[in-house]
N, C-alpha and C positions, 0 to 999 in steps of 0.2 A: 149414380147408379147404386141401388141398394145391394148389400152383400150379406150373405149368411154363411155360417160355418157349421159343419156337422162334425162333432168330436169323435175321433177314433184314435186308438193307441197304435202308432206306427211312425214311420218317417213322414214328417209333415214338410212338404216341399212347396216353396213359393217361387214362382217364376216372375222375373221382372223383364218385360219385353217392350220393344218399340214397334211391334207389329201385331196385328190381329191374327191369332193362330188358327182360327177356325171361322169359315171354311178355309182350308189351307190352299192358297193361291200362289204357288211358286216359291222358290228360294227360301228365305228366312221363315215364313209361316209354315212351310212343309217341315222344316227341321224342328221348329218349335213344337209343332203338333206331334211329331214323332217322339220327342223327348217327354212331352207332357203325358202321353199315353204310356210310355215306359215307366215313368215315375209313379203313375197312378197304381201300378202293381205293388208298390211298397207302402202306400198309405194315401192320406188326403193330399190333394193338390190345390193350391191357390195360384191365381194369375193376376198380376198387376200390370196393366198395359198403359202406355203413354204414346199417343199419336194424335195427329190433327183430325178432328171430326168425331162423330158419334157412331158407334156400331149399330146396326139394325137390330140385332138380337140382344137379349138381356142375360142369356146364359151360354155357357160353353159345355158341350156334352161331356159328362164324366168329371167335370171340374167342380169342386165343392165351394170355392170362393172365386169370384171374379170381380175386380174393381177396375174401372177405366177412368183415366184422366184425359180430357180433351185439352191438348196443349195450347189451343187458342181460345179456350172458354173464358178465361179471365185475363184482363190486361196485365202486362208485366209492370212491376214497380219501377220507378225511376232508377233505383239502385241496380236492379237486374238489367235494365236496358243499358246502363252505363257499363256494367260488368261485361256484357256481351260485346260492346263496341271496343273495349280495351282488352279483349281476350289475349292478345299477343304479349301483354305485359306479365301474364301469369304462366308458370311453368306447365300447368296442365290445362290451359285454356284452349278452346277450339270452338268455332261457330256452332257446329252441330252438337257438341257436348253441352254448351251453354244453352242452346235452344231447347234441348230436351229437359233441362233442369228448371223446375218452377217451384218456388217456395211452397205454394199451396199444395202441389203434388207431393212434395216431400212430407208435408204435414199429414196428408191422407195416407201415404205409405207408412208413416210412423204409427198411425191408428191401426192399419192392417196388421203390422208386425205385432202390436200389442194384443190384438184380438185373435189372430190366427196362430200365433206362437210357433212359427216354423223352426225346425231344427236344421233345415237346409234351405238356402236361397241360391237360385241359379240366375245369373245375369246373362242376358243376351247381348253379347259383344261389348266392346270397351266404351261405346258411346254413352253408356249410362253411368260412367265413372263417378259423377258427383253425388250419386246416391249411395256409394259404397261406405263412406264414414257413418251414415245413419244406420245401415244394416249391421255394421261391425259392432255397434253399441249393444246389440242383442245377443252376442256371443254364439250365434249359430254358425254352422259350417257354410262356406261360400264357395261356389263353383263359378268360374268364368267360362261360358260356352263361346269360344272364339271362332265364330263362323268363318272369318277370314283373318289372315295375318295382315293387319291394316297397314303396317309399316311398308309392306311390299306394294301397296296400291298407289303408285306414283304416276298418276295420269298427267300427261302433258297439258300445259296451260294453253288455251286457244288464242291468247294474245301475248304480244311481246311488251306490253306496257310494264315499265319497271316496278311500279308499286304493286300491280297484280302479281307479277313474278315473285316479288319479295314476300307478299302475303302467302302465296302458295308454298314457297320454300320454308317459311317460318311455320306454316301449318303442318308440314311434313315432320319437322323437328318435334313439334308438340305432340303429334300423333304417336311417334315412337316413344317419347318420354312418358306419355300417359299409358300407353299399352304396357310398357315395361313396369311401371309402378303398380298398375292394376294386377298384372300377373304375379308380382312379388307379394301382394297382400292377400291373395285368396288361398284356399286350402287345396284346390284342385283345378286344373285347366283341361277343358275338352277341346279337341281340334278335330277337323273333318277327315284328316288323312295322316298317314305316317310322314308324308312329305311336309305337311304343315308343322308337325312335331319337330322335324329336323330344323325347319326355319326358326321356330321358337327357341330351340336350343342354341342355334347359332347366334341369334340376335340378342337373347336375353338371359340365357342360362338359368331358367327358372328353378327355384328351390322346391316349389310345390310339385306334386305328382302330376304328370301330363298323361292324358288318356286319349286314344284315338276312338272317337265316337263317330262312325261313318254316317254320312247322309244316306238315308234309305227311303223307300217308298212302300206304301201299302199296296202291294202288287195286285191284290184282288180288285182294287178300285178301278183298274184299267182293263179288266177282262172284256167288257163290252166293246171297247175300242179295238182290242186285238182280234176279237171274233167278228168284227165288222157289224155289230149290232147297235153301235152308237151312231145315229144318223145325224149328219151335220145339218144345221139350220140353213135357210136360204142364203144368209150372208156368208156362211162357211162352205156351202155346197159349190165348190169351184171345180173347173175342169182338171183333168189329169195334169201332172207337172206343176205341183204346188210345193213351194218352199216355205218352211216354217222356222221362225226364231222366237223363242219365249224369253221373257225377262222383265225384271223391274228396271225401267230405264232411268230412274233416278240414280241407280248404281252406274257410275261413269264407265266402267269397262263394257257394260251392256250397250250403253249409248254409242260408244265408239264402234263397237261391232256392228250395230244397226246402220251407222253411217257408212261403214265399209261395205256392207251388203248393198245398200242403196246406190252408192256411187260407183262401185267397181264390180262386185260379184254378179249382182242381178243383171246389169247391162250385158255382161258377157253371155249369160244364160239366154237372154232374149235373142241373141244372134242365131242361136240354134233352135230355140223354142219361143217364137214371138208371143205366144199367148200364155206363157207360164206366168204364175202369180206368186207374189211374195206376201206372206202373212207375218206381221210383226205384232205379237200379242203380249200385252202386259201393261202394268201401271206406269203412269208418268211419262208418256211418249214426249220426245223433245219437239220443239217447233220445227226443226229441220225434218224430222220424220213426218210430221203432219203436213208440212208443205209438199213433201214428195208424194204423199198419198193424194193430195188435192190435184197435183199435176198428172198423176198416172193412176187410172182406175184399177190397174192390176197390182198396185201396191196397197194392201189393206192394213191400216193401223187401227187397232181396236180400242186402245186404252184398257182399263180394268174390265175383266170379264168374270162372270160368276163361276165359270168352269172352263178349264183349258182342254178338257178331253174331246169335245166336238172338233176343236181345231186340230188336235192330234189325229183324229179320225179323217179329217179333210186333207192332211198333208201326205205327200209322197216321200219327202226327205226333210229331216231336221238338220239345219246347218248351224254350227257354233264356231264362228270365226273370231274367238276371243284372243286377245294379245296380252291382256293384263289380268291381275287379280290373283286370288289364292282360294283355298277351300276346294270343294268338289261341286260339280254342276248338277243340281237336281233336275234341270231341264233335260239333261242327257239320260238320267235314270228314268224320268217320266217317258221319254221316247222309247227307251228299251222296254219298259213295262207295257207300253201301248203297241209294240210291234212296228214302230216307225224307224226306218233306217236313218243312220246318222253320218254326217261328214263334219269333222271337227279339226281344229288345230290341236297340236300337242298341249298347249296351255289350256285349251277348253276341256280336255279329257284328263288333265293332270290330277293325280291322286286316285284315279279309278283303275281297276285291274282289267282294263279293256285293251285288246290287242288289235293293231292295225291289220286289216284284211280278214280278221276273224269275227270281230264284234261290230266294227265300224271302219270307216276310212279316215285316216289321219293325214291331213294335207296342210301345208304351211303357206304357200304363196296364194295370191288371189287367183292366178291362172290355174293352179293345181286344185284349189277348192272348187272352182267352177267346173273343171274337168271331172272331178270326183262326183259331183252332182249329176253331170251328164252321163257318166258311166253307170250310175244306178238307175237313172231314168231310161237308159237304152238297154239295160239288162235286168229286167224285173226278177229273174231267177237269182242272180247274185244278191240283189237287194233283199230278197226273202231269206236267203241263207244267212246273211248278216243279222237280219232282224230276229231270226230263230235263235241264233247263237247268243245274241245280246239278251234276249228274254231269259234264256237259261242262266246267264251270268247274273242278271238282276235277282232272279229267284234264289240263287245259291249264295250270293255275296252282299246284296243290297236290298234285302227285304226287312220289314220291321222286326222280324224274328232275330236277325243278326244284330241290329242296333240295340234291341232289348237285352240281348246277352251281354254286349259290351258295356251297356249302362249298368247292368247288374254287377259286373265285375268291378266297375269303377266305384259303385256305392259300397260294395264290400270292402274295398281298399280304404275308403273314407271312414266308414263306421266300424269296420271289423266284424 
């Protein structure tokens, strides 16, 4: 992809990400797009993306440089393949970290750094760790935008095979080691919530300044959903009593939550509402999810969609039965902005200033989650009161205006 730079005298920021930030479709892309737009207020922004495949568009709105590397475009060298297979022998080795690092991509990033000459580089998460030494050679300030405290994401292994168990255990040790080293080498760390800041302090005691940069949404983008002007397509135009869960299902806590919905929560709802439907919307659905959709026409598994707002318009309740992970859930903020009532676990709403019974219902057990959904389906007035209070909360605490203010303070601390 060709790249061009427009010279301006200001803070020149280069984002290095493993997601396409625009159009922002859930999770990491929403956060990246929020931060890109905030940093564009300070000067030129460049973006270097690495992921599988080629994006459809050639430009990003408001971004003065964009270069993408397709991680499967060129075959890996024998040395790189061997390195990946022997990841467990290196203190900072990990399958995902090694998969994201390609020598050709590093060479292209080197050219971008020479041409764009950023004085600030922002890394998306610790998985891009192996590009850190290259960036440090240029003497620019470096921020790690830690979307999640990765050391906390200890998803149970689905098998008891001893070798698989050992690889998982060793992988967790490497994640913590790498996250610690990344944090100690950068100039500033961004986290999604004060809770995550506390976890980072407990785990790593970082010497660099840590800043809470909340996940936020562009509230105006959901106006049509909230005002009922966003009409669902035939696929999304479902009867009343529709349950929605949004997520990138390659992220294991989302996949585990989807399985819990399919196996336990949704069957309980069907006993009271036989025709209720479950929408599982997002990229990389698991084979288990797809098999469930094939068996039951009332379970809809979409895969990647161009826009989640029509699905928010079709839903009566967003349910977030998360048991693991860190960070804050943009899916909940999207539901709040769209006027969709929410039932969540405490883990799902962790880090957000949302109150049980005022902005949403917080329920822990499978039975309590199902009863919470039934409560909102049977009492539309209560559901509307929760949705109204949640919308006010997202306007006041989780809009782009708030994250831009926080980022401005962080930049001021970094550059003076």
